[in-house]
N, C-alpha and C positions, 0 to 999 in steps of 0.2 A: 337479089344479091341475098345466099344462105350464110346465116350465122354460124359459124364453128365455137363448139366447144372448146377452150383452153389448156383443158387438161384430156380429155379424151379424142380430141380433134375430127369428131364428128357431128355431123349436122341431125341428123333423125329426129332426136327428141329434146332440141332447144326449142324451149315458146319465152315469148315476153313474159316479163314478172306481171304487169297487168291481168295477162292473161291467165298464170298462173293463181293470182290470186283471186281474179274470178271462178275457176274450175273450183276452186276450194272453199266458197263458199254457198252457203247455200239458205234461201228464205222459203219461210213458211208461215203461212196465214192462215187463221182460224184457231181450234179449239185445241192446245195442245197441254200435254205435260210438262213443265220444265225443267231441270235439275236441279234441287234444292241447294248442291255446293258450286263452285266455279269449279269447272273440269277446266276450262283455259280461263288463261289469266285475266283477259280484258272482255270476255263475256258475261251479260249479267244472270241474276241469278231469280226465278220466278218464286215469290214468297207463299202463293196458291195453286193448288193443283187446279187443272180444266179452267185456267183463267185464257180468257179470247184475246192473243197477241199476234204479234207479228216477230217471228223469231229469226235471228238469223245464226247461224252454226259455222264455224269455220274449224280448217285444218291447222293443226300447229304450222304447217309449213306457210298456208295463208296467212297466218298472224307474225311470223316472221317478217315476211314480205311483203305485206302490207305499207301501205305510206304514213306516217305517224300521226296521229288527230292533233288535230289544235290545242290548245291549254282551255281557251275561253271559251263556256258554255253561257249562253245567255240563261239556260233558266236557273243555274244556281244562281246569278244577280237575282234574278225574279223571286225565288225562294225569299232570299234575302227580305226583298220590299215585303213579301207579304209579312214574312216573322214580325220585321218593324213595325208594320201596320197591326197587327193582332196585337203586339207589345203594347204600342199605343192606345192601342181601343181599352182591353184589358186594365192599363194603369189608370187611364180614365174614369175608369166604370169602378175600380178600387176605390180610387180618390176620392170619387162621390160618397161614397158609401161609409167610407171612414169619416169624412168630414159632416156627415148626417148625424153622427151618433156625440155625445155630449162631451164636455171637457177634454176636444182635442185643440192640437196648436199646429202651425201650418207647415213644422217642420216633420210632424207625425203623417201628416197628410200628404204630403208630396214625398217623403223616402220611404213610407212605411211599403206603398203598392211593389216596390222594386225586390222585394222578397219575392215575391210572386212574377214578376214580368222581365226580372233580372237575365233569366234562361233568353226570355225571347229576344231581348235587345243584344246580349252579348252575342247568339246564333245569327242572327240577322245582320248586326254589322258583320261579322265574322265572312260571311259566304258574299256580302256585298262589297267588301274592300277585297276580299281574295278575286272577285268575279273581275274589280277594277286590275288589279295588280297582271293577273293573267291575260288581261285583254292588253293592257300596254307591253307584257313580254313577245302576247303575237304580232303587234305591229312591229314592235323591233324585230321580229323576227321574218317579217314578210318576205323582204327582199333574199333572204336564203332559202325560206319555203320554196320560192318559185324555180331557183335555179336547183334546188335538191329535187322539186318536182320533174323538171327537165331529165335529169339523170336518172329518175327511177325510172319515168316510162322508155327511158333507152337501155335498161336493163335487161339481161334477158336468162333463164335458167335453166341446167341441163339436170333433169333425174336423173341421169345414168350416174353423174359422179356426186349430186345433191350439192352443185355450187351455183352461183350466183355470179355473172360478170356483165363489164359492160364490154359490147364488142368492139369497140371502138381504141379501148385500154386493153383489153384481153387478160386483167388480173381477176383470177375467180378468188371468190370468198363464202364463206360458210353463210346461208340462208340468215340466221340469228343475227349476222355484223350487219344487216343491210341499211338500218338507221345511221351505224358510224359510216360505213359508206360512202352513203348518198349526201349528207353533211357535212363528210371531210374530218371526221373526229379521228384523231390518233393518238394514242395512249403517249403522253408526256409533249404533242406537238400541236400548232396550233391548227385551226380549221384550213383545209386547203383552199388556194383562191378561185375563183370561177372563170 
């Protein structure tokens, strides 16, 4: 069955959205020079030149049409635990050094190290609690994400008219509105039922 674009009614250039994203995404492995500034909003930057990296570059169309990433990243939680552990270790060492001094009281010994370790404690807690909240949000959104993924996989794109559409529905939309379409968000309305 050929899929027709709802705007131009042609079938010759219509491609699936996952195929358009794959065509607009390239991977490069090896020693590369990455841009120092972000050219596309969701691409990483490289702090140094000539670093051995796996590089992914995407066209703006691929960025618009790609399926949205999750909120939760385990690495953020792990960084938080590392900072908390580092803060506890530094706090213990500084407290022991202060305790070995003359004329110290326990208030000084326990509270003074926070001047040095407060940043570790604060950032660590922020990362751990933020990752916990993002994970809860991901779990709550899981059923909607599964339905949105099914919709996203069925979408098609017509480069002639620069529109994406769902073949069964036939309503064209601009590629930058993909997230709103697949999750069913409409300004001033509730999410559409699946």
